[in-house]
Structure formats: structure tokens, C-alpha cells
C-alpha positions in Angstrom: -8.3 -21.3 14.4 -6.7 -22.6 17.6 -6.1 -20.1 20.5 -2.4 -19.7 19.5 -3.5 -18.8 16.4 -5.8 -16.0 17.3 -2.8 -15.1 19.7 0.2 -15.0 17.2 -2.0 -13.0 14.6 -3.4 -10.3 17.2 0.3 -10.3 17.9 1.7 -10.1 14.6 -0.8 -7.6 13.8 -0.1 -5.2 16.6 3.9 -5.7 15.8 3.1 -4.7 12.2 1.2 -1.5 12.8 3.6 -0.4 15.2 6.7 -1.0 12.9 4.7 0.1 9.8 4.1 3.7 12.0 7.7 3.9 13.3 9.1 3.6 9.9 6.7 6.4 8.4 7.8 8.4 11.5 11.2 7.9 10.8 10.6 8.7 6.8 8.6 11.9 8.0 11.3 13.2 10.2 13.8 12.9 7.9 12.3 14.8 5.0 11.4 17.6 7.2 15.1 17.7 8.5 16.2 17.9 4.7 13.8 20.9 4.6 15.8 23.0 7.7 18.6 25.3 6.7 22.0 24.3 7.0 22.9 27.2 9.7 20.1 25.8 12.0 20.5 22.1 11.7 22.0 21.8 15.3 21.5 18.7 15.9 23.6 16.7 13.2 27.1 18.6 13.8 28.1 18.9 17.2 30.9 21.6 17.3 33.0 22.1 20.5 33.3 25.7 21.6 36.1 25.2 24.2 
């Protein structure tokens, strides 16, 4: 394998692992957000108080 091959495999593995980690974090966040009672979901619906 050439130097370019090693470089591409290294970058591909790194970006693939980072992408997989980001997807898992988002899945876990959505699952956790679903367990929050509706009256405590402050970040989902912004109500104007003015």
C-alpha cells in the first residue's frame, strides 16, 4: 500500500468513528429527551412571556 493509501485509510477510519460516535450521542439524547415530562421540556417550546 502506498503512503496515500495509508493516509486515506487513517482519515477514513477516524472520520467514520467520529461520525458513528456523533450518531450514537444524538440517538441517546433523543431517547433521554423523550423521558422528560412535558412540563419540564423547557428547550422544546419557547413561550413568549411579554
